[in-house]
Structures are given as structure tokens and as C-alpha cells.
N, C-alpha and C positions, 0 to 999 in steps of 0.2 A: 504493499500499500504506499501511496506517496502523495505529498501535497504539490500539485503540479503548478499552481498559480495563487498568489496571495497579493492582491493590488488594493491599495486604498484610493478611493475616489478616482476610478479609471476615466471619469468625465462628468460633466454637469448632470445631475439628476441621479447619480449612482454613488452610494456611499462606499461600497466594497465589492469586490469580485473575488471569489476563491474557487479554485477548482481542485477537487480531491479525486484520486483514482484508486481503484482496487480491483481485484479478480473475484467476481461473484458469479453466482448462477441465476438465471432468470427464469421466471415461469413462462411457459409456452402452452397454448391450448392446442390439443391434438386429440382429435375423436371426442370421447366423453371425459377425458381426464385432463387435468392441469398438472404438467410434469415440469421438472427442472431440467433445463438444458445444461450443456457443458459449461465450465467456468469461462467467462470471457472478461476482458477488461471494461470496466464501467466508470465513466467519469460523472462526478456530481458537481454541478455548476451552481454555486451559491451566490445569489444576488440580494443586495440590500438597498432599499431606495433611500435617497439622501434625506436627511432631516430638514425641517423648515427653519428658517431663521428665527430667533427667539421672539422677535416683535410680531411675528405673524400670528394670525388668529389660530385657534386649535384646528379648525377645519375650514374649508372654503364655504361660500354661500351655497345654499342647497335649493333646488327646485324639486318639489316633492308633490307627487300625484297619488291620492289614495283611491283605490278602485275597489268598492266594497259591495259584495253580494248582499241584497236584502230580501232574498226569497223567503218564503214562510218558514222553511227549516231553520233559518238563522234567527228567528224571533228570540229564543231564549238567551242569546249571546249578545244581541244588540246593545243591551245595557253596558256590557263590558267593552264592546267596540267603541261606544260613545266615550267611555272614560279614557280608552287609549287615545282616541282622536283628541280629546282635550289635552292629555298629557303631552302628545306630539306638538301641539300648538304652544304649550308653555315651554317646551324644549327648543322650539325654533327661535332663531335670532330675528331682529326686526328686519333685515335685509333678505331673509329667506322668503321664498315663495311656496305657497301650498294651495292645492287644488282637491276638491272633494267631488268624486263621481260615484253614484250608487247604481246598481243594475238589477233587474229582475227579468220581466219579459222585454223591457227596453232600458236604456240607460237614461240617467238624469244628471245634468250638470248642477250640482248643489252649489259649489263655489268655483268659479273660474279661477285659473291659475293667477295668483296676484301676491304682492308681497304682504308679509304679515302685518306690517304697520298700517296697511291700507284695508284690513279686514275688519268689518263691524259685526257684532252680534254673532260671534263664532259659535257660542254654546247653542243657540237656537238652530244654526245650520246643522248641528251634529245630532239633532233629534231625528234619528233614523226610523222609518216605519217599515215593517215587514210588508212585502207585496207577493207577487206570483212566481213566475218560473226563474230559470237560471241561464240567461243569455250572456255568457261570457264574451262573445264576439262584440256585442254592443258595448259593454264595458271597456274592453281593451281599445276599441276604436275611439271612443270618446275620450278616454283618458290619455292615450298616446298622442291625440290630436292637440291636446293642451300643451304638450312638451315640444311639438313640431314648431309652435310659434315662438318667436323671440320674445325676450323679456321686455315688458312695456309696450309691446305692439298689440294691436287689436286683433282678435281672433280672425282667421282668414275667411274672406267672403268670396274668393274665387277658388279655382281648383288648386290642389296642394301644390303642383308643380309650378303653376303660375305665382303662387304666393312665395314659394321657396326661392324664386329668382329675385325677390324684393329685398330692400336693404333696410335695416333698423338703424335708428340714430346710433352715432358712434359711441357714445358712452354707454348706452344700454346694450349694444352689442358686445362691448368689452366685458360688461357684467355677465352676459350668457356665457362667454367663452371661459371665464374663469369659475363659473358655477359648477356645481355637481348636480346632475339630474337623476332622479330616482323614482320608479314607479313601484307601487306595492299593491299587489292583487291578493285580496281575501275571499275565499269562497269555500262552502262547505258541501257543495253538490256536484252532480254531473251535469254538464251542459246540455239543456234540452230546448234551446231556442237559437235561431241563427245557425252559424257554423257550428257543428257539435263534434266532429271528429278531431282527434288529437293532432295529426299531420296538418289539416286545414287550419286550426287555431294557431299552431306554432309557426306556420307559414305567414299567417296574418301578422303575428307579433313581430316576426323578423322583417317583414316588409314595412310596417308602419313605425317601427322603432327609430326615432331620430338618432342622430349622431350621439355617441357617448352617453347613453342612458343605461343605468343599471336597473334590472327588474328583480323583484323579490316576489316569491310566490308562498302565501300562507294558506296551506290546506288545513282546513279546520274539520276536525272529527274524521271517523272512518268512512264517512259518505262521500267525501270529495274524489275528484278524478286523480288519482295518485300519479298515472302514467303522464297526463298532461301537465299537472302542477310541478312535478319534479323535473320535468324537461324544460319548462318555460324560462327560468333563469338563464339557460344557456343560450337564449336568443337575445340576451342583452347586447346592445350595440357598444357599450362601454365595458367596464369591468363586470365580469359575471356576478350575478346576485346569488342569493341562497334560497334553498327550499326548506321551509319550516313545516314540520308536522306537528300540529297543534291538537293535543288530545282533548283539551278542555278550554272553556272560555278564559280561566285564569292564566293560560299560557300567552294570551295575545299580548298584554303589556310588555313582558320581558323580551318577547320576540321582536316587537317594534323597537325597543331600546337597543337590542342587538344590532338590528339592521341600521338604524340611525347612527349607531356609534361606529360602524364601519366606514362612514363617510370620512375621507381625508384628503389632503392635498396629494396630487399626483405629479411628482417632479420628474418622473420618467414614463414616457408614453410610447406606444407602437414599438415595443422592444422586440427585435428579430434576432434569433441565434442560429447559427450554422456552424457545423464542423466540417472542415474540408480534409478528408483522409481517405482510406480505402472504401471501396464499395461494400455494401452488405451491412453497415452499421446504421444507427438511427437513433432518434430521441424516444426514449422509453416512456410510455404513459398512455393516457386515453386519447382517442381521436379528438380532433377539434370539432367545434360546434357545427361546422359545415359538412361534416363527414356523412356518408350514406348511413341509412338507418340500421343496415346489417353489418356495420363496420365492427371489427373485434373490440371488445372492451379493453384490451391491453395489447399493445404492439409497438412498432417502430415507425417513426415518422421522419422524413427527410429533414424537415426544419421544425422549429418550435417558435412560437411567438407569445407574448404577453401584451394585452390591450393597455395595460398601465401597471405601474408599480407605485404603491403609495408611500408616503413619507414613513421612513423607518420600517416599512414592510419587507418581509423576507420570503423569497421563493427559492426552492431548490429543484433543479431540473436534472435529469439523468440522461446520459448519452452512452449507448452500448455500442462498442467496437464489434466488428465481425467475428463470429466464433469460428474455430478451427482453422484460422489463418494466423501467420506471424505478423507481429505488429510492427508498423514502420517507426523510424526513429522518433518522429514527431508528427503532430497534426496541427493544423490552424484553427483556432476559435475565432470567429467573427461576430460582433455584435453591432447592431445599429438601433438607434433610438432617437427620439426627439424630445425637447424640453420646450416649455412655454417662452422662456426668456431667451435661450441660446439657439434654438432651432435644431437642425439635424445634427446628430452626433454618431461617432463610430469608434470602435475599438477593435484591435486585433492583437493576438498573442500566440506564440508558439508553444505548445504543450509537449514537453519531452517525455515520451512515453517510456523511454529507458528507465526513467526513475521508478517505474512500477516495480521493477525487479532489482534495482541496485541501491535505492535509498533506503535509510533506516525505517524499519516498520513502525507504524503508529497504529497501535490497537484501537485507540478510541477513534481516530479518523476512518479507519477500515469499518469499524461498527457504524459509523455515521452513514457511509455508502450503503451498507446492508440495510440499515433502518430505513432509509428512504426508498430503497427498492421494496422493502416489505411494506411500507405506507401505500404504494401503488397496488401491490399484490392483495392487500387486505381490502382496499376500496373495490378492487375488481372482484374479489370474493364476495363482499357485502352486496354488490349489484347482483351478482348471479344468484346468491342465496335468497334475495328478495323475491326473485321470480320463481326459483326451483328450490324450495326448502330441502328436498330429498337429495340434493347435490352435496350434502355436507361432507361426504367422504373424499370428494375431490379436493377439498381445501384444509383437511386436518394437518397436512405437513406445513402449511403456512402458519397456522397457529402455533405448532410446535417450534417453527423457526422464530416466531416472536418471542415465545418463552425462553428459548435458547439465547436470544439476544439480550433479554433482560438479565438472565443469569450471567452472561459474559460481561455485561456493563457493570453489574454490581460486584463482580470478581476483580475488576481493574484496579490496580494500585495507584494511589495518587491522583485519582480522578475526582475526589470530592470537591475540589475547589474550581473545577472546569465547569463553566456555565453551559458549555455545549453538552456535557454529559448529563447535566440536570434537565436540559430541555429533551434530550434524546430519551432519557428515562421516562418522563411524563408522556412523550408520544408514543412510546412502546407500550406503556401501560394503557393508554386509550386504545391503541390497536388490539392489544390482547384482550381487553374487555369487551369491545364492540364484536370482534370476530368469535370470541369465546361464547358470548350469549347467542350470536346468530347460529352457531353450530349446535348449540344445546337445545334451541327452540326450533322446532320443525313444524309449527302450525301454519296455516295458510290464511291468517287474518290479514285484513287490510292494514290494520295497526303495525303489524310486524313488517309488512312490505314497505309502508311509508317511512318508518323510522330507519330501517336499513338503507334505504335510498338516500335519505338525508345524511346519515353518517358517511356513506360512500362519497358524496359530493364534498363533504368537509375534507376527507383525507386526499382525495384527488387534488383539490384546489388549495389546500392549506388555509382554509378560512372557516370561521365560526358559524353555527346556525343553532343558537341556544334559544331555550324557553325556560319557563319556571320549572317545568317538570325535569328538564334535562339542562343543567348549568354546566356547559363544556367550556373549558378555558385553554386547551392545548394550543389553538391557533388564534386566540382572540387577542386583540390589541388592547392595551391599557384603556384607551378611550373608549372601546367597545364595551369593555366590562364595566367601566364607571357609568356609562349611560344606562346600560342594562340595570344596574343596581338602583339608579335613580328612579327608573320606571317601577321597579319592584316596590321600593319603599313609598312611592307616590300613592299606592293603593291603601296605605295606612297612615295617612298624615296626622290624624287625631291621636292615633296610638303612640306615634314617635314623640309627640309633645308630651302625652301623659307619662311616658317612660322617663324622659328627661326631668319631669317635675316631681316624680315619685319620691317620697321620703319614708324613712323608717319610723313608723309611729306606733308605739306600744299600745296606745289606746284603740288602734284598729286591730290588733292582735294580742290580746291581754294574756292569752294561754301560752305564749313562748316561753321556753325555758331559758335559762342563762346561757346554755350551750348553743341554743337556737339563735338567740340574740347575737352571740359572739360570732356565729357562722355567717349571719347576714352582714355583720360589719366587716368581716374578712372578705366577703364577696366584693365589697366596694373597692378593695385594694387589688383585685385580680384584673389584669389588663391584657389586651392583645399585645403579644411580645414584639410584633411588627410594627404596629401603629400606636402603641402605648395608650389606648383608649379603653375605657370600661364599659360595662354593659349598658350604661346610660347613653353612650355617645355612639355606640355601634351595635351590631348583631353579634354577640360574643358566642363562641362555641369552643369545641376541642378539636385539636388536630389528631388525625388518625393516619395509620398506614395499613391498607389493605393488600394482603399478599395475592398474587396472581394464582389462578386456577387453571388445571388442565381442562380440556374439553370433556374428558371423561368425568371429572369431578363435577362440572357444570350439568352434564346431562343427569347425573345422579342427584342432583340438587344438594350437594353437600355445601354447606355455607362457607364463605371464605374465612381465613384466619385474619383477625383484625387486632392491632396493637394501638395502644395509647402512645403518643409521642411527648407527653408531659408538657405541653405548651397550650395556653388559651390563644385562639386565633379568631379574629372577627371574619364575618362573611365577607367583608369588603377586602381584607388582606388576602384571604384564601382565593376568592376569585380574581384578584389582581395579580396572582401568579405565585403566591407563597408555595403552593404545591409543586411548582415547577422551577422555582428559582431560589428557594431556601433549602439547604442541605442540613440534615440532622445527623451529625457524626456521633460514633461511640465515645463515651467519656473514658480517658486514661483511668486506669484503676487507682493510680496514686493522686488524682486530682482532688482538691479540696471541695467539698460540697457544703451548700447551705442547708438550711432545714427543709427546703422545698426539694432537694435532690438535685439542684442545678449547680454548675460549676460557680464557685464563689467569685472568680475573677472575671466572669463574662457580664458585659454590659449589654443588655437586650437592645438598647436603643442605638448602640453604635456598632455592634458585631454585625457584618454583612452575612456571616454564616453562623447561625446560633446552634451550639452543640447540645444535645440531649442524651439521655441514657439509652436510647434506641437508635441504632444504626440503620435508620429507614427515613425516606423523605415523606413529606405529607402529601398524600394523594386522595384523602377523603376528610370530611369534616361533619360534625353534627352540632346543632344549636343547643344552647343550655336553656333549661327552665329555672329562672330564679324567683320569679314572683308573677302574678297576672299582668302587671303593666309591661314586664319584659317579654312575656309570652304572646301578648297581643301583636308584637311585631315579629318576633322569632318564629312563631308558628307558620308564617308564610313560607320559610325557607325549609321547614321540617320535612315535608313530603319528598321534595326532590332530593334532599340530602339522603334520606333512607333509600330511595329507589336508586340513586347512583351507586351505593355500595351493594344493594342486593342484585339489581339487574339494570341494564341500560334500555331494555326494550319495553318496559311498562311506562307507557304514557300517562296512565292514571295510577296514582298511589295506592298500594295495596297495604292494609293494616298489618298483614303477616310480615311485611318487610320490616316494620319497626320491631316486632317481637323477636324476629330472626337475627337482625343485626345487633340489638341491644344484648340479647342472651349470648351471642357469640362473642362480643366485645368483653362483656363481664366475665365470661369464662376464660378468655385469653389473658385478661388482666390478673385473675387469680393465679393462673399458671405462672405469670411473671413474679407474683409475689412469693411463691414457695419454691421456685426453682432458680438455678444459678443463671444470671444474666449473661455469663460467659457462653453457656451452652444454648440458652433459648433466645438471647438477644431481645429480651423485653424488659420493660420497666420493673425495677424492683420495688419492694414496698418502702414507701416514703410518705410524708405528709401530703405531698403533691399528688402522688399516684393514687393514694387512698381517696383523696378529695375528688379526684376526677372519676374514680369508680363510683362514688356516690352521686356524682353529677349525672352519670349515664343512668343510674338507678332511678333517680328523681325524673329524668327525662322519660323513662319507660313508663313510670307511674302516670305521668301527666298525659302521655300519648294513649294510655289504656283508659283513662277517664273520658278522653275526646273520641276515642274509637272502642266502643264496647266489644267489637270483634276480637280485640287483642286478648281481653280476659276470657272470651269464650274459647279461643284457640288454645290458650294455655290451660284452661280447665279440661278440654279434650285430651291434650297430651298427658296430664297428670292422671286423669280418670282411666285413660287407656292403659297406662302403666300399671295402675292399681288392679284393673279388672281383667286385663288380657295378658296371660302368661307369655305369649310370644312378644309382647312388647317389653318384657323384662329379660330380655336377651340382648347380646351385643349387636345382633342384627336389628332388632326391633327398636333399640334405644342405644345409639352408638356412643353417646355422650351424656353421662350422668349430670355433668355440670350444667347442661342446658336445663335439664329436669329441675335442678335446684332453683334456677332463676324462674322458671314457670311457677313454682310453689309460692314465689313472692306475691303473684297475683291471684292466688287461690285462697279463698277464705273458708271453704268447706273443710270439715274435720276429716282427716286422713283415716281411711280403713283398709289397710293392706289386705289383699287376697292371700291365698295360699302360697307358699314359696314354690319356686320352679324347681 
């Protein structure tokens, strides 16, 4: 493996360009099987967009068109849609433009595209009423027509081509050139008016979409046309948008925040990449948006292009050299792109392939090339499994390769402080979780299909598509996560104020013991180690490490091993990247520890890498229950946090997830208390670890109060153990520790049956 190129600022618009090379095996589709070909040289081209100057706004002006389905089936969700529309309006800047289009049997232009500062009585305009059918054609035509006209100009009165030849005033035209244009389509149904077939609607969208427009598709509930909505973002004329599978109305706000947060400056546009070398090689990945419908999901293309690269955005592309041929001494990498200020740019470099065999080996860089190859292969597998669940045997080797990559990465020496290793581990964990669940679940529901296609698009394009149910951060930008969190918390504005104003008043809880009062006071001192904010200022929770599972363990529904990492973490810090940027290393045995079990010489505010007693990184999180005021906000995050640990495929929270996760976590914590940390690499008993065990216990009790099914399920487990002799075997009850947790929730008197 070799680093073939490492250039800082190869030209205006690009912050850096790196090229890594390694010999790896690629998946090739042959007959009914996906098999590994012979090893071949693969080049990983790592591109990063240039940051904007400090005085520049966080994002460019936005021209936003909302195209909303108001058919009768949308009636239960229209209240949430209205709230999302209101929050969008509050999020926009004064110079941004917004347009509202609704459609049923026909489309209505509720609000023509205009600047926010010129909009009056927006709340009244958002009062959407349910109507008849689902004519997606009408909605797309009216919505995209609004983006076709230039800012400040009147809607076209002549034919489109005639209008397009016209000119806007110079200052307004400049605003349009710098603005980012976005269309969001929300629908829960199958098109049954106008053009109704997938290819017809995709062709329509491609034909009508003006220059540099990003289209997002929000598919609401299982009833929507998944094939259409998942393909629609690929018809964007600008940067491709995302497909969001929304399982419930509560998902809408977070998804909108995720989409708006992705808007950024584009310092690098129309990026074209080409490698000049021996024939038979090509860019490895999915076909482009204009490829034929029956094009292979994964293959080699002669050239690769990116519509745009955002500020600080990272994209990694793979080029595979020909197989079964000797490598030339060097190949030429050519890049061309354009910038708004500097115009056309180009860069050319010679890549010395002889370094692949002669340079010092870098295990981490070789893993990076393999990891991104696996990213494409997992995305390919998810797409195929979404359509054909029975094809799971074809991709078992890909899941095993991801597990092997995680093991190899964690075994590397001196990789703890390498930010690239931290990113790769987060990405591999997401790949393992997504593909593992897809292999374990073989039902043919629309929900499964939509979620898998959404995940596949994320991995193919290295971009996020998050909702409340599935908060995904592997590829999300900081701005994207911050905007999503603002939308999430906007649903509970009163609760946020009440939490901040909450006081510890003994007159409200006169029965508190002295120990309980001391516990409440101590909780005031617990803060997120990354942001140093307490529960009043953030959504405080506990950081966790979830161990990966094999496909066999997932099919057998064996819950994952979960470890405490002895740090309180806020939802904000976790979603902003603690899970992928903060490393938790093992404490040296001789280190001095304070009473919380943390190193006495570590300043949590200053340390870029905070050590803990667990040699694991944070890849999961659960909110704390402290009091009703805190829970009024935190409970919004609980369902998605449990679903993320239990499974990625459930778009609707299952109460059994909470019982399964809490029980497993409490058992794993007890194992750490009584076993050697040198062997088990788990938190030993300390004031902090025992406190966090109690935090999880309290969270489980609160979830059981809100979801009675949790108590019922625990009762069934305990009753089954008492009454059924088969349940009192290792096969029937594999872990007695889980049974002890179930007993916590059971109030009935135990009456044991006869011994087995």
C-alpha cells in the first residue's frame, strides 16, 4: 500500500487532494452470485472542498420550493406538516426565498416564490386542507416552474423557452447565481392522476428541473411509491438530494432540518476526473444518473464527475486498475473544475504505481482503501436486498469483510489519535449495522425496502438522510446536525423553558430522603464532558459502545453486547460527532484516578481525546431520566436512541427495544463490576459506573411507565421461566442476568415450579 499523492490546495475551490493505493479484491456480479475477483490495484482519490472565508455567511441564500401532497390519506399528518413549514420559515434568512405548492387532483400555488421578508401572514398560508387524489405530475410541474424563473422576475407569461431567453436585472441575476435552489416533495401515496408511471415522472422531473437544483424526496409511511421517490433525487440538476423514508409524522421535522442543513457554499463545481493509463480500468461505483435502467448496480466507468463539492465536504472516489495485467510505472490523474470567482481550473499529476510494491506499508491507509471499497459493496448489497430479500447468501461475505475490517482497525497500534482511523471505524460500524440487519431480516414489507434504499443512497453518495427515528451521523456535516437538532427541539419549546426554570423544591417532593436529596444535588454537577453543559442546558445522556454482531447472531436475534463508557454526553455533542471524533482509550493501570474513576490529570474541557476505563469509542447513546421537566424534552430522543441500538430497520419504535437494550446493558455493566477489566475491557465498579447503572435502571422504569407493553413482556419472560421447564434450560434462557432485570419490573409474587 502507498500514499501516491498528497497535495494541499491543488487549486482554487479545493482544500486538498490525496491519492492512496492498495491491492484489493472487487466484487463482480456473475450469474446469481456476487464474487470476489482477483486482487487488483485500486486508487482512492480523496477530495475536500475549500472552506469559505471567515466573514462569509454559514450558507448561501436559499430558494426553496415545498411541494406537499394534501390527498385525503395525508389528513392525520397535515398538522405536523404545518408545524414543519412554520419551523422552515423561522429557519430561513430574510434574503431567502420560499414557495408553497400543494397537490391532490391538481396543484395549487399557495405562495409564489418570494423572499421571506416580503411574505405576509405565512401562518394562514400553511393551513393545509386534505383534498382528493395524488397527482404528483401537477405538483412537480408547478413547483419546478417556480424555480425556472429568476429571482425578482414575474412568473413567465409566454412559453418556457421564450421566457428563458429573457434577462433579469443585473443585481437580481447575480443573487440567483449565488443562491442555492432546492425542491422538497412530500407524498404518502401512489400517483393516481396525470402521469403515474415511474419512468414518465422521472423523465418529467429531469426535463423540468432548472439548472443547479437539488431535489429531496420525502416518502411518508409504507403507502408511498418507493421506487419513484427513491429515484427522484437522482434527477437533480445540481447536487443530488436525498430520499427520506418517514415512518411517522414525527419524522418530518428532523428530516426537513437534515435537508436544510445540507445547504452549503459550493467552491468547486463541475468536477471531472480522468485517469490516463492502460485500458481495462475504470472508476468503481454506481452508474451515473443518466445510465440505462438495467445498468449494473456496481461496475467500472471510464470517467467520474461531481456536480459540486461543498465547503469542507469530503468525497472519496475509487479507480480500479485492470486485473491480470502488469502495472505501468505511472498513470496520469487529470482534474478539471470551475469556481465562481476564478472560472475554469485544472490539475494534473503523475501517480507512480511502483510505490505500491516498494514503499513502506501503511496498514491504516490500506484499510482506508478497503473500507471505501466495502462502502460501495454494502450500498450495492442493500439495494439488491431491498428488492430480493432471499438473496442474503450472496452478500454474507461482504458483511464478514466489514467485521474483519473493524477487527483489523481496532488491532492497529498507535492509531488512537489518528482522526482518519476514528472516521473509518464510525463508517465501518454503520456499514456493519446496516448490512447485518438487512441480512437478518428477510421480510418483504415496504418499510424494509424503503429504509434499505435510503441507506444505500447514503453510502453511495457519502451524504446523510436522517429523521427522528434514525439519527445518522456518519456522513453528516456539523451544520446539518445542528439544524436537525434545532428542528427536533422546536417541537417542545415550552418544555425546554420549563426545564431551564426547574428548581429543586422540597415542598413539591416532601417524601425525599436525605440520600435522594443528595442525589438530586449531585445530578446538577454532572455535565456533558464535551460541551460542559448540564441537563438544564442540553439533552443529557450516557455514552455507550455497542459491539458488532455477526449475521448469524442477528438472525438468531441475540442482543448485542453493550458497554458503558463512563461519560455523560449530550444529544448535541453525540450527534455533532463525538461518536466518530472522540476516542476513549484504556487507562494505564498505574494512572491516578479520582473518585469517579476518571484520570485525575485529565481536563475534560481541554483534552481533545478524553480517556476512559473502556477501550472503545462512543457509537451509541441513551437519554437520562432526571425529573419530569427534563423528560418532557428528552423523551423525544428516546425511541430513536433505542431503535438505533436494537435495529436500524424499525421505522416505528418498538417498546421491546427498550427492554432488550436496558436489560443487556445492565447485565454487561454487572459483568464489568465483578470481572477483571484487563480481560473484559469493561468499566470496573466505581462511583461513576454504579451511578450510570442506576441511570439506566431509572430510564427503564420510566419507559415501562410510558409503555405498559414493557412490563407485560417482562412478566411473560418471568412467568415463562417459572411455568415452563423448557424455559429453565440454557437453550430456553441463555442469560439469567436478563431474567434478573425482568424481575425488577414484575410485582407479582414468585411461585417457582418443580425443578428440571
